[in-house]
Structures are given as structure tokens and as C-alpha cells.
Backbone as a printed PyTorch tensor [residue, N CA C, xyz], in Angstrom:
tensor([[[ 54.7500,  77.4290, -48.0810],
         [ 54.8230,  78.7140, -49.3050],
         [ 55.9720,  79.3130, -48.1770]],

        [[ 55.8710,  79.6260, -47.1240],
         [ 56.8300,  81.0530, -46.5600],
         [ 57.7620,  80.4410, -46.3190]],

        [[ 58.9050,  78.9860, -46.2770],
         [ 59.8310,  78.6060, -46.3100],
         [ 61.1080,  78.9990, -47.4930]],

        [[ 59.6790,  78.8140, -49.1900],
         [ 59.6660,  78.4790, -49.9290],
         [ 59.7160,  79.7590, -50.2270]],

        [[ 59.2400,  81.2950, -50.3560],
         [ 59.0360,  82.0820, -50.5440],
         [ 60.3590,  83.2250, -50.0080]],

        [[ 60.7460,  82.6600, -48.4940],
         [ 61.1620,  84.3930, -47.1120],
         [ 63.0790,  82.8520, -47.0560]],

        [[ 62.1010,  81.5190, -47.0630],
         [ 63.4720,  80.7640, -47.0040],
         [ 63.3950,  80.3970, -45.1010]],

        [[ 64.1560,  79.5050, -44.5350],
         [ 63.5420,  78.9830, -42.9910],
         [ 64.6430,  79.9880, -42.3030]],

        [[ 64.7670,  81.0790, -42.4730],
         [ 66.0110,  81.5110, -41.6110],
         [ 64.9630,  82.9390, -40.9570]],

        [[ 63.9640,  82.4440, -41.9340],
         [ 62.9450,  84.4320, -41.6240],
         [ 61.4920,  83.8230, -41.1290]],

        [[ 61.8800,  82.8870, -41.5060],
         [ 60.4930,  81.5920, -40.9770],
         [ 60.2470,  81.5350, -40.1620]],

        [[ 61.1510,  81.1010, -39.4670],
         [ 61.6030,  80.9930, -37.9130],
         [ 61.9280,  81.9480, -37.0390]],

        [[ 62.4450,  83.4960, -37.9050],
         [ 61.9420,  84.4940, -36.5280],
         [ 60.5270,  84.6170, -36.6950]],

        [[ 59.7590,  84.6320, -38.2330],
         [ 58.4630,  84.7070, -37.7830],
         [ 57.7980,  84.6530, -37.1090]],

        [[ 58.0290,  82.7610, -36.1710],
         [ 57.5880,  81.9780, -35.6080],
         [ 57.5610,  82.2580, -34.2750]],

        [[ 58.8760,  83.0400, -34.0500],
         [ 59.2960,  82.6570, -33.2630],
         [ 58.5650,  84.3340, -32.6800]],

        [[ 58.5390,  84.9620, -33.5430],
         [ 58.0410,  87.0980, -33.0100],
         [ 55.9340,  86.2380, -32.2250]],

        [[ 55.7620,  85.3360, -33.6090],
         [ 54.1470,  84.7960, -32.8520],
         [ 54.4980,  83.9320, -31.3920]],

        [[ 54.8780,  83.4110, -31.2170],
         [ 54.9870,  83.0670, -30.2320],
         [ 55.3620,  83.9200, -28.8740]],

        [[ 55.8750,  84.8360, -28.8760],
         [ 56.4200,  86.0090, -28.3400],
         [ 55.2550,  86.7070, -28.2320]],

        [[ 54.2620,  86.8510, -29.3460],
         [ 53.0600,  87.5130, -28.9650],
         [ 52.5410,  86.5460, -28.4230]],

        [[ 52.1040,  85.7720, -27.9510],
         [ 51.0880,  85.0070, -27.7700],
         [ 51.4500,  84.9310, -26.0620]],

        [[ 52.5950,  84.2590, -25.4880],
         [ 53.5400,  84.1290, -24.3650],
         [ 52.7310,  85.7390, -24.1160]],

        [[ 53.7750,  87.1780, -24.7180],
         [ 53.0940,  88.4680, -23.8780],
         [ 51.8590,  88.8810, -24.0780]],

        [[ 50.6690,  88.3780, -24.7710],
         [ 49.1580,  88.4790, -24.6600],
         [ 48.0660,  88.1640, -23.4300]],

        [[ 49.3640,  86.8210, -23.3780],
         [ 48.6350,  86.3680, -22.2190],
         [ 49.2230,  86.5580, -20.0680]],

        [[ 50.4850,  87.1040, -20.8350],
         [ 50.7780,  87.7390, -19.2400],
         [ 50.1390,  89.2270, -19.0620]],

        [[ 49.7300,  89.6460, -20.0570],
         [ 49.2440,  90.6570, -20.0270],
         [ 48.1710,  91.2050, -19.4740]],

        [[ 47.0050,  89.2790, -19.4180],
         [ 45.6090,  89.3020, -18.8260],
         [ 46.2880,  88.1900, -17.5600]],

        [[ 47.3620,  88.2530, -17.3120],
         [ 47.6520,  86.8080, -15.9620],
         [ 46.4940,  87.1220, -15.1720]],

        [[ 46.6630,  87.7380, -13.9480],
         [ 45.8360,  88.1750, -13.3960],
         [ 44.5690,  88.0280, -13.1170]],

        [[ 43.6850,  88.5030, -14.7150],
         [ 42.1840,  87.7530, -14.7080],
         [ 41.5660,  87.1070, -15.1040]],

        [[ 42.3470,  86.0930, -15.1110],
         [ 42.3670,  85.1630, -16.2260],
         [ 41.8600,  83.7340, -15.3050]],

        [[ 41.7690,  82.6830, -15.0270],
         [ 41.2070,  81.3590, -14.3890],
         [ 41.8180,  80.8940, -13.9550]],

        [[ 41.9270,  80.9200, -12.5410],
         [ 42.8800,  80.4340, -11.8890],
         [ 42.4840,  78.5300, -11.5400]],

        [[ 42.3640,  77.8620, -11.6650],
         [ 41.2900,  76.8170, -11.2500],
         [ 42.6140,  75.8510, -11.9870]],

        [[ 43.0100,  74.6390, -10.7790],
         [ 44.0300,  73.1010, -11.7130],
         [ 43.1880,  72.1360, -11.6950]],

        [[ 42.1480,  72.7610, -11.7830],
         [ 41.2950,  71.4560, -12.7700],
         [ 39.9000,  72.2790, -13.4830]],

        [[ 40.9090,  72.7020, -14.4370],
         [ 40.0860,  72.8720, -15.7580],
         [ 41.2430,  73.6560, -16.2620]],

        [[ 40.4420,  73.7490, -17.9090],
         [ 41.6520,  74.4350, -18.5400],
         [ 40.7650,  75.3620, -19.5090]],

        [[ 41.3420,  76.8510, -19.8360],
         [ 41.2820,  76.7250, -21.3990],
         [ 41.3390,  76.9200, -22.8550]],

        [[ 40.8270,  76.4840, -24.0960],
         [ 41.3590,  76.3920, -25.0480],
         [ 41.4450,  78.1740, -25.9070]],

        [[ 41.7330,  78.2790, -26.4000],
         [ 42.8220,  80.1200, -27.0000],
         [ 42.0680,  80.1480, -27.9940]],

        [[ 41.7520,  80.8430, -28.7620],
         [ 41.9530,  80.9330, -30.1990],
         [ 42.4140,  82.2450, -31.1650]],

        [[ 43.6360,  81.7740, -31.5540],
         [ 44.2190,  83.0060, -31.4510],
         [ 44.5510,  84.0420, -33.4620]],

        [[ 44.2030,  85.0860, -33.7430],
         [ 43.5080,  85.3170, -35.0690],
         [ 44.9450,  86.1300, -35.1130]],

        [[ 45.4850,  85.8480, -36.5640],
         [ 47.2280,  87.0980, -36.3690],
         [ 47.2660,  86.8940, -37.9200]],

        [[ 47.2320,  88.0340, -37.7950],
         [ 47.6470,  88.8290, -39.3720],
         [ 48.9100,  89.1170, -40.4480]],

        [[ 49.7810,  88.1070, -40.5840],
         [ 51.1660,  88.9240, -41.0750],
         [ 51.5860,  89.6280, -41.8470]],

        [[ 52.2070,  90.6430, -42.8600],
         [ 52.1390,  91.7210, -43.7230],
         [ 53.2030,  91.4260, -44.1410]],

        [[ 53.3040,  92.0020, -45.4180],
         [ 54.9970,  91.4440, -46.7840],
         [ 55.7780,  91.6710, -45.7460]],

        [[ 55.7660,  91.7220, -44.7040],
         [ 57.6140,  92.8950, -43.9210],
         [ 57.4970,  91.2430, -42.6780]],

        [[ 56.6570,  90.1650, -43.1280],
         [ 56.7140,  89.4260, -41.8550],
         [ 56.2870,  89.4160, -40.3460]],

        [[ 56.0690,  90.5950, -40.4800],
         [ 55.6070,  90.6540, -38.7890],
         [ 54.1320,  90.2660, -38.5670]],

        [[ 53.8580,  89.7490, -37.5070],
         [ 52.9990,  89.7030, -37.6170],
         [ 51.6900,  90.1080, -36.4440]],

        [[ 50.9080,  90.5730, -36.6760],
         [ 49.6090,  91.6870, -35.8530],
         [ 48.7700,  90.3720, -35.5760]],

        [[ 48.3320,  90.8580, -34.1260],
         [ 47.7660,  89.8220, -32.7860],
         [ 45.7260,  91.0640, -33.8040]],

        [[ 44.9440,  90.3720, -33.8820],
         [ 43.5340,  90.7160, -34.5640],
         [ 42.9700,  90.3570, -33.4260]],

        [[ 43.1720,  89.1470, -32.6390],
         [ 41.9620,  89.0140, -31.6720],
         [ 42.3440,  87.7010, -31.0790]],

        [[ 41.9680,  87.1370, -29.9130],
         [ 42.0680,  85.7590, -29.0230],
         [ 40.2360,  85.6640, -28.7380]],

        [[ 40.1940,  85.0190, -28.9180],
         [ 38.9900,  84.2850, -28.0900],
         [ 38.8770,  83.1860, -27.7100]],

        [[ 38.5420,  83.3040, -26.0100],
         [ 38.1820,  82.7250, -25.3330],
         [ 37.6420,  81.5760, -25.5420]],

        [[ 36.6460,  80.7600, -26.3940],
         [ 35.7600,  79.8200, -27.2330],
         [ 35.9580,  79.7750, -28.4110]],

        [[ 36.4140,  79.2430, -29.1400],
         [ 36.9670,  80.1370, -30.5600],
         [ 36.4600,  78.4390, -31.0620]],

        [[ 35.7880,  78.5010, -31.7480],
         [ 35.2040,  77.7050, -32.8310],
         [ 35.3390,  76.7300, -33.1810]],

        [[ 34.6090,  74.9100, -32.8880],
         [ 35.5370,  73.6230, -33.6140],
         [ 34.3630,  72.9290, -34.1220]],

        [[ 33.9470,  74.2950, -34.0860],
         [ 32.7370,  73.4520, -35.5540],
         [ 33.9410,  73.1290, -37.1690]],

        [[ 33.0990,  72.3790, -37.8940],
         [ 34.3690,  72.3520, -39.6810],
         [ 33.0510,  72.4350, -40.3150]],

        [[ 33.6270,  73.1400, -41.5380],
         [ 32.1590,  73.3240, -42.8680],
         [ 33.2000,  72.5640, -43.8960]],

        [[ 34.2380,  71.9190, -44.0420],
         [ 35.2310,  71.3150, -44.7140],
         [ 35.7040,  69.5630, -44.1870]],

        [[ 36.2120,  68.9640, -45.3560],
         [ 36.6520,  67.9550, -44.9090],
         [ 38.1710,  68.2680, -43.8720]],

        [[ 38.8420,  69.6320, -44.6510],
         [ 40.4880,  69.4120, -44.9330],
         [ 39.9120,  70.8300, -42.3520]],

        [[ 39.3080,  71.3820, -42.9450],
         [ 39.2880,  71.7340, -41.1080],
         [ 38.1750,  70.7200, -40.3900]],

        [[ 37.6660,  70.2840, -41.1780],
         [ 37.2550,  68.6810, -39.5500],
         [ 38.8370,  68.2890, -39.2960]],

        [[ 39.9480,  67.6360, -40.3270],
         [ 40.5890,  67.5370, -39.6870],
         [ 41.9330,  67.8440, -38.8250]],

        [[ 41.2510,  68.8620, -38.9920],
         [ 42.3610,  70.1240, -38.4930],
         [ 42.1460,  70.4140, -36.7150]],

        [[ 41.2300,  69.8500, -37.0130],
         [ 40.4750,  70.9950, -35.5220],
         [ 40.5890,  69.2720, -34.4500]],

        [[ 39.7880,  68.2740, -35.1690],
         [ 40.3580,  66.9340, -34.7010],
         [ 41.9110,  66.7260, -33.8690]],

        [[ 42.9970,  67.0050, -34.9150],
         [ 44.2660,  67.2090, -34.3430],
         [ 44.5180,  67.4220, -33.4500]],

        [[ 43.5900,  68.3030, -33.9590],
         [ 43.8140,  69.9540, -32.5110],
         [ 43.2960,  69.9760, -31.2010]],

        [[ 42.4390,  69.3360, -30.9620],
         [ 41.3940,  68.0840, -30.0270],
         [ 42.8620,  67.3830, -29.6410]],

        [[ 43.1340,  66.3800, -30.1250],
         [ 44.2180,  64.9490, -29.8080],
         [ 44.8750,  65.7140, -29.0680]],

        [[ 45.6650,  66.2500, -29.5990],
         [ 46.8510,  67.5750, -29.1140],
         [ 46.5090,  67.7640, -27.4580]],

        [[ 45.8520,  69.1630, -27.6260],
         [ 45.1500,  69.0390, -26.4840],
         [ 44.6790,  67.6790, -25.7160]],

        [[ 44.5480,  66.7480, -26.1330],
         [ 44.0770,  65.9490, -24.5090],
         [ 45.7900,  66.0410, -24.5140]],

        [[ 45.8950,  65.2850, -25.2150],
         [ 47.9930,  64.7930, -24.9610],
         [ 48.2060,  65.8600, -24.0280]],

        [[ 48.2680,  67.1450, -24.2470],
         [ 49.0020,  68.1990, -22.9730],
         [ 48.4320,  68.3330, -22.0450]],

        [[ 46.1810,  68.3000, -21.4400],
         [ 46.0740,  68.4410, -21.1760],
         [ 46.9090,  67.0430, -19.9740]],

        [[ 46.5950,  65.6770, -20.6250],
         [ 47.8170,  64.2290, -20.0840],
         [ 46.2810,  63.9230, -18.7580]],

        [[ 45.0840,  63.7780, -18.3790],
         [ 44.4240,  62.4880, -18.1410],
         [ 45.3350,  61.5770, -17.0090]],

        [[ 45.4340,  61.0050, -18.4160],
         [ 46.4380,  59.4320, -17.6330],
         [ 48.0030,  59.4250, -17.1140]],

        [[ 48.1330,  61.4840, -17.2910],
         [ 49.6100,  60.7650, -16.3520],
         [ 49.9500,  60.1120, -16.9040]],

        [[ 51.0460,  60.4910, -17.6010],
         [ 51.5800,  59.6230, -19.2320],
         [ 53.2860,  60.6530, -19.2370]],

        [[ 52.9210,  61.6330, -18.3080],
         [ 54.3560,  62.9850, -18.5170],
         [ 54.8820,  63.3840, -17.6260]],

        [[ 56.3560,  63.2860, -18.0580],
         [ 56.9940,  63.9040, -17.1260],
         [ 56.4430,  65.2230, -16.1740]],

        [[ 56.3030,  66.2190, -17.0580],
         [ 56.6800,  67.2780, -16.7330],
         [ 57.7640,  68.6250, -16.8550]],

        [[ 58.5610,  66.9380, -17.7410],
         [ 59.7010,  67.9160, -18.8300],
         [ 60.0240,  67.6960, -19.8390]],

        [[ 58.8270,  68.3120, -20.6140],
         [ 58.7190,  67.6290, -22.3730],
         [ 58.7150,  69.1550, -22.9400]],

        [[ 59.8620,  69.1400, -23.2950],
         [ 59.1370,  70.6460, -23.9670],
         [ 58.8990,  70.4560, -25.0560]],

        [[ 58.2090,  69.5640, -25.2270],
         [ 56.9120,  68.6820, -26.6580],
         [ 56.4910,  68.4280, -26.9790]],

        [[ 54.8260,  68.4550, -26.8120],
         [ 53.8870,  67.9400, -26.4110],
         [ 51.9620,  67.5730, -27.6350]],

        [[ 52.1860,  66.3590, -28.5400],
         [ 51.7170,  66.4230, -28.8580],
         [ 51.6420,  67.2610, -30.7210]],

        [[ 50.9310,  69.0090, -31.0100],
         [ 51.4620,  69.3260, -32.3310],
         [ 51.9370,  70.6180, -31.4760]],

        [[ 51.9450,  70.2330, -29.8700],
         [ 52.4940,  71.9640, -29.3430],
         [ 54.4840,  71.8910, -28.5290]],

        [[ 54.5140,  73.0400, -29.4170],
         [ 55.8720,  73.5460, -27.8340],
         [ 55.3530,  74.3480, -26.8250]],

        [[ 56.0400,  73.7790, -26.0580],
         [ 56.8830,  74.4870, -25.1870],
         [ 57.0570,  76.3970, -25.0850]],

        [[ 57.0920,  77.5690, -25.4600],
         [ 57.4100,  78.5590, -25.2700],
         [ 57.4990,  79.0270, -24.2170]],

        [[ 57.0410,  78.6780, -23.0720],
         [ 57.2340,  79.7280, -21.3580],
         [ 56.8880,  78.7300, -20.1800]],

        [[ 57.8390,  79.2200, -19.9440],
         [ 58.0610,  78.0900, -18.7380],
         [ 58.6080,  79.6350, -17.4680]],

        [[ 57.5790,  80.3880, -16.9850],
         [ 57.6260,  80.7310, -15.5580],
         [ 58.6990,  81.9160, -15.8920]],

        [[ 59.8800,  82.4170, -17.3510],
         [ 61.6220,  83.1820, -17.1590],
         [ 60.9080,  84.5170, -17.4900]],

        [[ 61.3300,  85.0890, -17.3460],
         [ 61.4630,  86.6160, -18.0380],
         [ 61.4850,  86.2510, -19.3300]],

        [[ 60.5510,  87.9550, -20.2510],
         [ 60.4040,  87.1200, -21.8730],
         [ 60.7070,  88.5970, -22.6470]]])
């Protein structure tokens, strides 16, 4: 929908702005986040996009609901959990140099934003 309405370049720019919104929000609370290498957290971001393709952060959920009301919602959340397990890499199949795992892209690797 976005690409057909706004074009590829503007859609890519929007997703870059959303990625930076996520990174900056996590950096802002980095010191109070759980720092245990033996566990992980899944965050749910609610983002609204205005007519000018500006993303607005509505809220961040530390424990997003994984219940599903429809078959499409169920498929989305099962895919999310499958991708999340790929990122966690309990089988130790990843090298650590990947820029994409499952349906997720690496958007930050310790550098300045």
C-alpha cells in the first residue's frame, strides 16, 4: 500500500525513521533495562504514521499480547515467535555477523545513531 501510494524511496525513508525511533527509544532506557545474557525481552511498538509519512511513537509494550482473535492475527504472531526463536539462536547456528535473521533486520550494532 505505502509503495503504491508514496513510492519506493519515500517508503524506505519511512522505515528508516521507524528504525531510528526504535533504536533511540531503547538507547534512552538502556541503563534500566534487564542486562541478563541468559534471558531476553520482546517489546511491542505502537507507531502511528501521519499523512506526511512521519512516524509517531504511541507506546512501547514490555509484554505485548500474543493472543490472536483472527486467523491472520494468529499467523502473524506465530511467524513473529518463529523469527524471534531464530534471533535467540538457542541451537547456536548463527555466526554473529548476520545483518538479517528470520524476519528481522539488524538496525543497530553498538555505534552512534
